[in-house]
PQR file of N, CA, C, O and H, with PARSE charges and radii, in Angstrom:
ATOM      1  N   UNK A   1     -15.779 -17.010  44.653 -0.4000 1.5000
ATOM      2  CA  UNK A   1     -16.567 -16.149  43.468 -0.0000 2.0000
ATOM      3  C   UNK A   1     -15.119 -15.750  42.246  0.5500 1.7000
ATOM      4  O   UNK A   1     -14.887 -16.042  41.073 -0.5500 1.4000
ATOM      5  N   UNK A   2     -14.327 -14.850  43.447 -0.4000 1.5000
ATOM      6  CA  UNK A   2     -13.313 -14.059  42.813 -0.0000 2.0000
ATOM      7  C   UNK A   2     -12.786 -14.428  42.287  0.5500 1.7000
ATOM      8  O   UNK A   2     -12.227 -13.742  41.431 -0.5500 1.4000
ATOM      9  H   UNK A   2     -14.515 -14.613  44.400  0.4000 1.0000
ATOM     10  N   UNK A   3     -12.412 -16.589  42.441 -0.4000 1.5000
ATOM     11  CA  UNK A   3     -11.710 -17.029  41.020 -0.0000 2.0000
ATOM     12  C   UNK A   3     -12.319 -17.169  39.814  0.5500 1.7000
ATOM     13  O   UNK A   3     -11.853 -17.197  38.675 -0.5500 1.4000
ATOM     14  H   UNK A   3     -12.866 -17.146  43.137  0.4000 1.0000
ATOM     15  N   UNK A   4     -13.648 -17.271  40.310 -0.4000 1.5000
ATOM     16  CA  UNK A   4     -14.495 -17.631  38.702 -0.0000 2.0000
ATOM     17  C   UNK A   4     -14.315 -16.615  38.065  0.5500 1.7000
ATOM     18  O   UNK A   4     -14.045 -16.761  36.873 -0.5500 1.4000
ATOM     19  H   UNK A   4     -14.026 -17.248  41.236  0.4000 1.0000
ATOM     20  N   UNK A   5     -14.410 -15.039  38.701 -0.4000 1.5000
ATOM     21  CA  UNK A   5     -14.474 -14.047  38.102 -0.0000 2.0000
ATOM     22  C   UNK A   5     -13.011 -13.654  37.081  0.5500 1.7000
ATOM     23  O   UNK A   5     -12.895 -13.563  35.859 -0.5500 1.4000
ATOM     24  H   UNK A   5     -14.630 -14.920  39.670  0.4000 1.0000
ATOM     25  N   UNK A   6     -12.144 -13.504  38.059 -0.4000 1.5000
ATOM     26  CA  UNK A   6     -10.743 -13.987  37.374 -0.0000 2.0000
ATOM     27  C   UNK A   6     -10.378 -14.785  36.210  0.5500 1.7000
ATOM     28  O   UNK A   6      -9.688 -14.253  35.340 -0.5500 1.4000
ATOM     29  H   UNK A   6     -12.238 -13.578  39.052  0.4000 1.0000
ATOM     30  N   UNK A   7     -10.792 -16.111  36.073 -0.4000 1.5000
ATOM     31  CA  UNK A   7     -10.859 -17.249  34.987 -0.0000 2.0000
ATOM     32  C   UNK A   7     -11.580 -16.599  34.077  0.5500 1.7000
ATOM     33  O   UNK A   7     -11.199 -16.455  32.915 -0.5500 1.4000
ATOM     34  H   UNK A   7     -11.353 -16.543  36.779  0.4000 1.0000
ATOM     35  N   UNK A   8     -12.859 -16.084  34.610 -0.4000 1.5000
ATOM     36  CA  UNK A   8     -13.512 -15.923  33.053 -0.0000 2.0000
ATOM     37  C   UNK A   8     -13.015 -14.914  32.684  0.5500 1.7000
ATOM     38  O   UNK A   8     -13.015 -15.000  31.456 -0.5500 1.4000
ATOM     39  H   UNK A   8     -13.169 -16.202  35.553  0.4000 1.0000
ATOM     40  N   UNK A   9     -12.414 -13.632  33.081 -0.4000 1.5000
ATOM     41  CA  UNK A   9     -11.784 -12.627  32.614 -0.0000 2.0000
ATOM     42  C   UNK A   9     -10.626 -12.882  31.835  0.5500 1.7000
ATOM     43  O   UNK A   9     -10.337 -12.107  30.924 -0.5500 1.4000
ATOM     44  H   UNK A   9     -12.414 -13.562  34.079  0.4000 1.0000
ATOM     45  N   UNK A  10      -9.748 -14.133  32.150 -0.4000 1.5000
ATOM     46  CA  UNK A  10      -8.770 -13.998  31.642 -0.0000 2.0000
ATOM     47  C   UNK A  10      -8.885 -15.181  30.404  0.5500 1.7000
ATOM     48  O   UNK A  10      -7.940 -15.523  29.694 -0.5500 1.4000
ATOM     49  H   UNK A  10      -9.982 -14.763  32.890  0.4000 1.0000
ATOM     50  N   UNK A  11     -10.255 -15.710  30.327 -0.4000 1.5000
ATOM     51  CA  UNK A  11     -10.334 -16.660  28.908 -0.0000 2.0000
ATOM     52  C   UNK A  11     -11.122 -15.905  28.559  0.5500 1.7000
ATOM     53  O   UNK A  11     -12.121 -16.595  28.357 -0.5500 1.4000
ATOM     54  H   UNK A  11     -11.023 -15.432  30.904  0.4000 1.0000
ATOM     55  N   UNK A  12     -11.385 -14.762  28.313 -0.4000 1.5000
ATOM     56  CA  UNK A  12     -12.016 -13.652  27.385 -0.0000 2.0000
ATOM     57  C   UNK A  12     -10.837 -12.692  27.465  0.5500 1.7000
ATOM     58  O   UNK A  12     -11.065 -11.763  26.689 -0.5500 1.4000
ATOM     59  H   UNK A  12     -10.574 -14.202  28.478  0.4000 1.0000
ATOM     60  N   UNK A  13      -9.826 -12.556  28.003 -0.4000 1.5000
ATOM     61  CA  UNK A  13      -8.326 -12.011  26.808 -0.0000 2.0000
ATOM     62  C   UNK A  13      -7.696 -12.444  26.855  0.5500 1.7000
ATOM     63  O   UNK A  13      -6.581 -11.932  26.948 -0.5500 1.4000
ATOM     64  H   UNK A  13      -9.641 -13.310  28.633  0.4000 1.0000
ATOM     65  N   UNK A  14      -7.917 -13.912  26.826 -0.4000 1.5000
ATOM     66  CA  UNK A  14      -7.032 -14.988  25.886 -0.0000 2.0000
ATOM     67  C   UNK A  14      -7.756 -15.041  24.952  0.5500 1.7000
ATOM     68  O   UNK A  14      -7.221 -14.197  24.232 -0.5500 1.4000
ATOM     69  H   UNK A  14      -8.824 -14.329  26.751  0.4000 1.0000
ATOM     70  N   UNK A  15      -9.086 -15.621  24.079 -0.4000 1.5000
ATOM     71  CA  UNK A  15      -9.656 -15.370  23.426 -0.0000 2.0000
ATOM     72  C   UNK A  15     -10.129 -14.029  22.659  0.5500 1.7000
ATOM     73  O   UNK A  15     -11.008 -14.188  21.812 -0.5500 1.4000
ATOM     74  H   UNK A  15      -9.520 -16.307  24.664  0.4000 1.0000
ATOM     75  N   UNK A  16      -9.645 -12.755  22.867 -0.4000 1.5000
ATOM     76  CA  UNK A  16     -10.002 -11.725  22.060 -0.0000 2.0000
ATOM     77  C   UNK A  16      -8.560 -11.355  21.474  0.5500 1.7000
ATOM     78  O   UNK A  16      -8.617 -10.822  20.366 -0.5500 1.4000
ATOM     79  H   UNK A  16      -8.930 -12.626  23.555  0.4000 1.0000
ATOM     80  N   UNK A  17      -7.086 -11.562  22.083 -0.4000 1.5000
ATOM     81  CA  UNK A  17      -5.692 -12.291  21.827 -0.0000 2.0000
ATOM     82  C   UNK A  17      -6.286 -12.790  20.545  0.5500 1.7000
ATOM     83  O   UNK A  17      -6.713 -12.070  19.642 -0.5500 1.4000
ATOM     84  H   UNK A  17      -7.039 -11.995  22.983  0.4000 1.0000
ATOM     85  N   UNK A  18      -6.268 -14.076  20.559 -0.4000 1.5000
ATOM     86  CA  UNK A  18      -6.560 -15.142  19.537 -0.0000 2.0000
ATOM     87  C   UNK A  18      -7.278 -14.358  18.564  0.5500 1.7000
ATOM     88  O   UNK A  18      -6.753 -14.200  17.462 -0.5500 1.4000
ATOM     89  H   UNK A  18      -5.921 -14.661  21.292  0.4000 1.0000
ATOM     90  N   UNK A  19      -8.357 -13.863  18.799 -0.4000 1.5000
ATOM     91  CA  UNK A  19      -8.843 -13.501  17.154 -0.0000 2.0000
ATOM     92  C   UNK A  19      -8.230 -12.159  16.789  0.5500 1.7000
ATOM     93  O   UNK A  19      -8.442 -11.671  15.678 -0.5500 1.4000
ATOM     94  H   UNK A  19      -8.783 -13.991  19.695  0.4000 1.0000
ATOM     95  N   UNK A  20      -7.490 -11.563  17.679 -0.4000 1.5000
ATOM     96  CA  UNK A  20      -6.596 -10.461  16.655 -0.0000 2.0000
ATOM     97  C   UNK A  20      -5.793 -10.989  15.969  0.5500 1.7000
ATOM     98  O   UNK A  20      -5.650 -10.599  14.810 -0.5500 1.4000
ATOM     99  H   UNK A  20      -7.318 -11.959  18.581  0.4000 1.0000
ATOM    100  N   UNK A  21      -5.004 -12.072  16.501 -0.4000 1.5000
ATOM    101  CA  UNK A  21      -3.652 -12.743  15.885 -0.0000 2.0000
ATOM    102  C   UNK A  21      -4.611 -13.330  14.250  0.5500 1.7000
ATOM    103  O   UNK A  21      -4.265 -13.194  13.076 -0.5500 1.4000
ATOM    104  H   UNK A  21      -5.120 -12.389  17.443  0.4000 1.0000
ATOM    105  N   UNK A  22      -5.729 -13.911  14.770 -0.4000 1.5000
ATOM    106  CA  UNK A  22      -5.720 -14.751  13.316 -0.0000 2.0000
ATOM    107  C   UNK A  22      -6.436 -13.298  12.573  0.5500 1.7000
ATOM    108  O   UNK A  22      -6.299 -13.283  11.350 -0.5500 1.4000
ATOM    109  H   UNK A  22      -6.009 -14.022  15.723  0.4000 1.0000
ATOM    110  N   UNK A  23      -6.962 -12.437  13.000 -0.4000 1.5000
ATOM    111  CA  UNK A  23      -7.376 -11.213  11.809 -0.0000 2.0000
ATOM    112  C   UNK A  23      -6.227 -10.793  11.759  0.5500 1.7000
ATOM    113  O   UNK A  23      -6.014 -11.041  10.573 -0.5500 1.4000
ATOM    114  H   UNK A  23      -7.073 -12.449  13.994  0.4000 1.0000
ATOM    115  N   UNK A  24      -5.128 -10.259  12.191 -0.4000 1.5000
ATOM    116  CA  UNK A  24      -3.458 -10.136  11.335 -0.0000 2.0000
ATOM    117  C   UNK A  24      -3.258 -11.231  10.977  0.5500 1.7000
ATOM    118  O   UNK A  24      -2.941 -10.984   9.813 -0.5500 1.4000
ATOM    119  H   UNK A  24      -5.301 -10.058  13.155  0.4000 1.0000
ATOM    120  N   UNK A  25      -3.191 -12.299  11.068 -0.4000 1.5000
ATOM    121  CA  UNK A  25      -2.340 -13.344   9.985 -0.0000 2.0000
ATOM    122  C   UNK A  25      -3.284 -13.261   8.540  0.5500 1.7000
ATOM    123  O   UNK A  25      -2.869 -13.673   7.456 -0.5500 1.4000
ATOM    124  H   UNK A  25      -3.448 -12.499  12.013  0.4000 1.0000
ATOM    125  N   UNK A  26      -4.594 -12.660   8.751 -0.4000 1.5000
ATOM    126  CA  UNK A  26      -5.679 -12.954   7.410 -0.0000 2.0000
ATOM    127  C   UNK A  26      -5.204 -11.838   6.641  0.5500 1.7000
ATOM    128  O   UNK A  26      -4.785 -12.022   5.498 -0.5500 1.4000
ATOM    129  H   UNK A  26      -4.931 -12.326   9.632  0.4000 1.0000
ATOM    130  N   UNK A  27      -5.227 -10.865   7.087 -0.4000 1.5000
ATOM    131  CA  UNK A  27      -4.640  -8.862   7.132 -0.0000 2.0000
ATOM    132  C   UNK A  27      -3.479  -9.250   5.906  0.5500 1.7000
ATOM    133  O   UNK A  27      -3.427  -8.766   4.776 -0.5500 1.4000
ATOM    134  H   UNK A  27      -5.568 -10.715   8.015  0.4000 1.0000
ATOM    135  N   UNK A  28      -2.535 -10.329   6.543 -0.4000 1.5000
ATOM    136  CA  UNK A  28      -1.050 -10.180   6.033 -0.0000 2.0000
ATOM    137  C   UNK A  28      -1.238 -11.594   5.196  0.5500 1.7000
ATOM    138  O   UNK A  28      -0.311 -12.220   4.682 -0.5500 1.4000
ATOM    139  H   UNK A  28      -2.578 -10.723   7.461  0.4000 1.0000
ATOM    140  N   UNK A  29      -2.098 -11.822   5.178 -0.4000 1.5000
ATOM    141  CA  UNK A  29      -2.451 -12.759   3.700 -0.0000 2.0000
ATOM    142  C   UNK A  29      -3.093 -12.693   2.416  0.5500 1.7000
ATOM    143  O   UNK A  29      -3.139 -13.341   1.371 -0.5500 1.4000
ATOM    144  H   UNK A  29      -2.851 -11.314   5.595  0.4000 1.0000
ATOM    145  N   UNK A  30      -3.789 -11.172   3.150 -0.4000 1.5000
ATOM    146  CA  UNK A  30      -4.481 -10.873   1.978 -0.0000 2.0000
ATOM    147  C   UNK A  30      -3.690 -10.015   1.344  0.5500 1.7000
ATOM    148  O   UNK A  30      -3.861  -9.961   0.126 -0.5500 1.4000
ATOM    149  H   UNK A  30      -3.752 -10.646   3.999  0.4000 1.0000
ATOM    150  N   UNK A  31      -2.667  -9.151   1.923 -0.4000 1.5000
ATOM    151  CA  UNK A  31      -1.804  -7.969   1.534 -0.0000 2.0000
ATOM    152  C   UNK A  31      -1.043  -9.046   0.537  0.5500 1.7000
ATOM    153  O   UNK A  31      -1.059  -9.137  -0.691 -0.5500 1.4000
ATOM    154  H   UNK A  31      -2.529  -9.194   2.912  0.4000 1.0000
ATOM    155  N   UNK A  32      -0.633  -9.520   1.153 -0.4000 1.5000
ATOM    156  CA  UNK A  32       0.225 -10.721   0.516 -0.0000 2.0000
ATOM    157  C   UNK A  32       0.075 -10.881  -1.286  0.5500 1.7000
ATOM    158  O   UNK A  32       0.802 -10.501  -2.204 -0.5500 1.4000
ATOM    159  H   UNK A  32      -0.620  -9.446   2.150  0.4000 1.0000
ATOM    160  N   UNK A  33      -1.694 -11.898  -1.232 -0.4000 1.5000
ATOM    161  CA  UNK A  33      -2.008 -12.433  -2.223 -0.0000 2.0000
ATOM    162  C   UNK A  33      -2.068 -11.240  -3.375  0.5500 1.7000
ATOM    163  O   UNK A  33      -1.808 -11.475  -4.556 -0.5500 1.4000
ATOM    164  H   UNK A  33      -2.285 -12.206  -0.486  0.4000 1.0000
ATOM    165  N   UNK A  34      -2.522  -9.659  -2.776 -0.4000 1.5000
ATOM    166  CA  UNK A  34      -2.542  -8.505  -3.502 -0.0000 2.0000
ATOM    167  C   UNK A  34      -1.793  -8.255  -3.932  0.5500 1.7000
ATOM    168  O   UNK A  34      -1.817  -7.847  -5.094 -0.5500 1.4000
ATOM    169  H   UNK A  34      -2.733  -9.469  -1.817  0.4000 1.0000
ATOM    170  N   UNK A  35      -0.391  -8.397  -3.011 -0.4000 1.5000
ATOM    171  CA  UNK A  35       1.092  -7.647  -4.166 -0.0000 2.0000
ATOM    172  C   UNK A  35       1.565  -8.865  -4.810  0.5500 1.7000
ATOM    173  O   UNK A  35       2.613  -8.583  -5.391 -0.5500 1.4000
ATOM    174  H   UNK A  35      -0.372  -8.728  -2.067  0.4000 1.0000
ATOM    175  N   UNK A  36       1.242 -10.182  -4.981 -0.4000 1.5000
ATOM    176  CA  UNK A  36       1.345 -11.062  -5.918 -0.0000 2.0000
ATOM    177  C   UNK A  36       0.174 -10.913  -7.174  0.5500 1.7000
ATOM    178  O   UNK A  36       0.763 -11.086  -8.241 -0.5500 1.4000
ATOM    179  H   UNK A  36       0.390 -10.411  -4.509  0.4000 1.0000
ATOM    180  N   UNK A  37      -0.547 -10.782  -7.282 -0.4000 1.5000
ATOM    181  CA  UNK A  37      -1.425 -10.449  -8.390 -0.0000 2.0000
ATOM    182  C   UNK A  37      -0.800  -9.630  -9.082  0.5500 1.7000
ATOM    183  O   UNK A  37      -0.313  -9.954 -10.165 -0.5500 1.4000
ATOM    184  H   UNK A  37      -1.025 -10.641  -6.415  0.4000 1.0000
ATOM    185  N   UNK A  38      -0.675  -8.088  -8.442 -0.4000 1.5000
ATOM    186  CA  UNK A  38       0.054  -6.708  -8.985 -0.0000 2.0000
ATOM    187  C   UNK A  38       0.771  -7.184  -9.799  0.5500 1.7000
ATOM    188  O   UNK A  38       0.691  -7.111 -11.026 -0.5500 1.4000
ATOM    189  H   UNK A  38      -1.071  -7.825  -7.562  0.4000 1.0000
ATOM    190  N   UNK A  39       2.012  -8.041  -8.734 -0.4000 1.5000
ATOM    191  CA  UNK A  39       3.277  -8.772  -9.463 -0.0000 2.0000
ATOM    192  C   UNK A  39       3.160  -9.139 -10.739  0.5500 1.7000
ATOM    193  O   UNK A  39       3.815  -8.687 -11.679 -0.5500 1.4000
ATOM    194  H   UNK A  39       2.077  -8.100  -7.737  0.4000 1.0000
ATOM    195  N   UNK A  40       2.055 -10.227 -10.789 -0.4000 1.5000
ATOM    196  CA  UNK A  40       2.241 -10.974 -12.426 -0.0000 2.0000
ATOM    197  C   UNK A  40       1.177 -10.648 -13.097  0.5500 1.7000
ATOM    198  O   UNK A  40       0.755 -11.447 -13.932 -0.5500 1.4000
ATOM    199  H   UNK A  40       1.523 -10.593 -10.026  0.4000 1.0000
ATOM    200  N   UNK A  41       0.327  -9.064 -12.823 -0.4000 1.5000
ATOM    201  CA  UNK A  41      -0.607  -9.023 -13.657 -0.0000 2.0000
ATOM    202  C   UNK A  41       1.154  -7.668 -14.400  0.5500 1.7000
ATOM    203  O   UNK A  41       1.545  -7.746 -15.565 -0.5500 1.4000
ATOM    204  H   UNK A  41       0.670  -8.415 -12.145  0.4000 1.0000
ATOM    205  N   UNK A  42       1.593  -6.988 -13.685 -0.4000 1.5000
ATOM    206  CA  UNK A  42       2.950  -6.047 -14.078 -0.0000 2.0000
ATOM    207  C   UNK A  42       3.154  -6.718 -15.225  0.5500 1.7000
ATOM    208  O   UNK A  42       3.094  -6.474 -16.430 -0.5500 1.4000
ATOM    209  H   UNK A  42       1.276  -6.924 -12.739  0.4000 1.0000
ATOM    210  N   UNK A  43       3.537  -8.081 -14.184 -0.4000 1.5000
ATOM    211  CA  UNK A  43       4.425  -8.997 -15.682 -0.0000 2.0000
ATOM    212  C   UNK A  43       4.244  -8.865 -16.995  0.5500 1.7000
ATOM    213  O   UNK A  43       4.840  -8.413 -17.973 -0.5500 1.4000
ATOM    214  H   UNK A  43       3.585  -8.279 -13.205  0.4000 1.0000
ATOM    215  N   UNK A  44       2.733  -9.664 -16.586 -0.4000 1.5000
ATOM    216  CA  UNK A  44       2.283 -10.103 -18.173 -0.0000 2.0000
ATOM    217  C   UNK A  44       2.222  -8.977 -18.952  0.5500 1.7000
ATOM    218  O   UNK A  44       2.622  -9.010 -20.115 -0.5500 1.4000
ATOM    219  H   UNK A  44       2.249 -10.031 -15.792  0.4000 1.0000
ATOM    220  N   UNK A  45       1.595  -7.597 -18.262 -0.4000 1.5000
ATOM    221  CA  UNK A  45       1.933  -6.390 -19.169 -0.0000 2.0000
ATOM    222  C   UNK A  45       2.851  -6.355 -19.930  0.5500 1.7000
ATOM    223  O   UNK A  45       2.799  -6.373 -21.159 -0.5500 1.4000
ATOM    224  H   UNK A  45       1.269  -7.570 -17.317  0.4000 1.0000
ATOM    225  N   UNK A  46       4.128  -6.280 -18.985 -0.4000 1.5000
ATOM    226  CA  UNK A  46       5.546  -5.969 -19.781 -0.0000 2.0000
ATOM    227  C   UNK A  46       5.618  -7.369 -20.699  0.5500 1.7000
ATOM    228  O   UNK A  46       6.201  -6.982 -21.712 -0.5500 1.4000
ATOM    229  H   UNK A  46       4.171  -6.265 -17.986  0.4000 1.0000
ATOM    230  N   UNK A  47       5.395  -8.468 -20.833 -0.4000 1.5000
ATOM    231  CA  UNK A  47       5.694  -9.116 -21.408 -0.0000 2.0000
ATOM    232  C   UNK A  47       4.827  -8.697 -22.907  0.5500 1.7000
ATOM    233  O   UNK A  47       5.315  -8.059 -23.841 -0.5500 1.4000
ATOM    234  H   UNK A  47       4.922  -8.783 -20.010  0.4000 1.0000
ATOM    235  N   UNK A  48       3.767  -9.115 -22.849 -0.4000 1.5000
ATOM    236  CA  UNK A  48       2.863  -8.696 -23.687 -0.0000 2.0000
ATOM    237  C   UNK A  48       3.838  -7.433 -24.614  0.5500 1.7000
ATOM    238  O   UNK A  48       4.371  -7.566 -25.715 -0.5500 1.4000
ATOM    239  H   UNK A  48       3.371  -9.632 -22.091  0.4000 1.0000
ATOM    240  N   UNK A  49       3.817  -6.164 -23.661 -0.4000 1.5000
ATOM    241  CA  UNK A  49       4.034  -4.979 -24.818 -0.0000 2.0000
ATOM    242  C   UNK A  49       5.692  -5.102 -25.205  0.5500 1.7000
ATOM    243  O   UNK A  49       6.224  -4.456 -26.107 -0.5500 1.4000
ATOM    244  H   UNK A  49       3.384  -6.056 -22.766  0.4000 1.0000
ATOM    245  N   UNK A  50       6.171  -5.776 -24.592 -0.4000 1.5000
ATOM    246  CA  UNK A  50       7.504  -6.227 -25.107 -0.0000 2.0000
ATOM    247  C   UNK A  50       7.647  -7.209 -26.243  0.5500 1.7000
ATOM    248  O   UNK A  50       8.624  -7.164 -26.991 -0.5500 1.4000
ATOM    249  H   UNK A  50       5.739  -6.300 -23.858  0.4000 1.0000
ATOM    250  N   UNK A  51       6.341  -8.406 -26.425 -0.4000 1.5000
ATOM    251  CA  UNK A  51       6.448  -8.937 -27.642 -0.0000 2.0000
ATOM    252  C   UNK A  51       5.493  -8.333 -29.095  0.5500 1.7000
ATOM    253  O   UNK A  51       5.783  -8.633 -30.253 -0.5500 1.4000
ATOM    254  H   UNK A  51       5.548  -8.442 -25.817  0.4000 1.0000
ATOM    255  N   UNK A  52       4.197  -7.336 -28.648 -0.4000 1.5000
ATOM    256  CA  UNK A  52       3.942  -6.520 -29.067 -0.0000 2.0000
ATOM    257  C   UNK A  52       5.149  -5.477 -30.315  0.5500 1.7000
ATOM    258  O   UNK A  52       5.070  -5.279 -31.528 -0.5500 1.4000
ATOM    259  H   UNK A  52       3.961  -7.092 -27.708  0.4000 1.0000
ATOM    260  N   UNK A  53       6.077  -5.071 -29.357 -0.4000 1.5000
ATOM    261  CA  UNK A  53       6.990  -3.774 -29.437 -0.0000 2.0000
ATOM    262  C   UNK A  53       7.798  -4.748 -30.417  0.5500 1.7000
ATOM    263  O   UNK A  53       8.391  -4.144 -31.311 -0.5500 1.4000
ATOM    264  H   UNK A  53       6.142  -5.233 -28.372  0.4000 1.0000
ATOM    265  N   UNK A  54       7.956  -6.350 -30.418 -0.4000 1.5000
ATOM    266  CA  UNK A  54       9.318  -6.721 -31.274 -0.0000 2.0000
ATOM    267  C   UNK A  54       8.809  -7.143 -32.517  0.5500 1.7000
ATOM    268  O   UNK A  54       9.582  -7.429 -33.431 -0.5500 1.4000
ATOM    269  H   UNK A  54       7.475  -6.840 -29.691  0.4000 1.0000
ATOM    270  N   UNK A  55       7.536  -7.215 -32.650 -0.4000 1.5000
ATOM    271  CA  UNK A  55       6.597  -8.082 -33.930 -0.0000 2.0000
ATOM    272  C   UNK A  55       7.001  -6.997 -34.528  0.5500 1.7000
ATOM    273  O   UNK A  55       7.978  -6.956 -35.275 -0.5500 1.4000
ATOM    274  H   UNK A  55       6.908  -6.983 -31.907  0.4000 1.0000
ATOM    275  N   UNK A  56       5.820  -5.442 -34.061 -0.4000 1.5000
ATOM    276  CA  UNK A  56       6.137  -4.773 -34.649 -0.0000 2.0000
ATOM    277  C   UNK A  56       7.402  -4.069 -35.629  0.5500 1.7000
ATOM    278  O   UNK A  56       7.162  -3.322 -36.578 -0.5500 1.4000
ATOM    279  H   UNK A  56       5.026  -5.475 -33.454  0.4000 1.0000
ATOM    280  N   UNK A  57       8.684  -4.446 -35.220 -0.4000 1.5000
ATOM    281  CA  UNK A  57      10.027  -4.059 -35.248 -0.0000 2.0000
ATOM    282  C   UNK A  57      10.190  -4.790 -36.245  0.5500 1.7000
ATOM    283  O   UNK A  57      10.593  -4.379 -37.333 -0.5500 1.4000
ATOM    284  H   UNK A  57       8.878  -5.053 -34.449  0.4000 1.0000
ATOM    285  N   UNK A  58       9.778  -6.408 -35.880 -0.4000 1.5000
ATOM    286  CA  UNK A  58      10.280  -7.096 -37.253 -0.0000 2.0000
ATOM    287  C   UNK A  58       9.163  -7.190 -38.286  0.5500 1.7000
ATOM    288  O   UNK A  58       9.754  -7.487 -39.324 -0.5500 1.4000
ATOM    289  H   UNK A  58       9.451  -6.742 -34.996  0.4000 1.0000
ATOM    290  N   UNK A  59       8.162  -7.116 -38.490 -0.4000 1.5000
ATOM    291  CA  UNK A  59       7.237  -7.037 -39.762 -0.0000 2.0000
ATOM    292  C   UNK A  59       7.546  -5.503 -40.070  0.5500 1.7000
ATOM    293  O   UNK A  59       7.400  -5.291 -41.274 -0.5500 1.4000
ATOM    294  H   UNK A  59       7.682  -6.875 -37.647  0.4000 1.0000
ATOM    295  N   UNK A  60       7.805  -4.730 -39.585 -0.4000 1.5000
ATOM    296  CA  UNK A  60       7.381  -3.160 -40.182 -0.0000 2.0000
ATOM    297  C   UNK A  60       9.320  -2.699 -40.223  0.5500 1.7000
ATOM    298  O   UNK A  60       9.681  -1.585 -40.604 -0.5500 1.4000
ATOM    299  H   UNK A  60       7.923  -4.902 -38.607  0.4000 1.0000
TER
END
């Protein structure tokens, strides 16, 4: 009986650890994706601003 309880506790603890690791990995992936999207948006905005400024300077 004691062996069964110990095995069940170990399995439950392992499952909890696996779930926590998966959650941490998912959070890290989401953060990386958000950072990449923000960087891409900033780069696009900077490029658009530079192009507009160059066009204004050239045509004015």
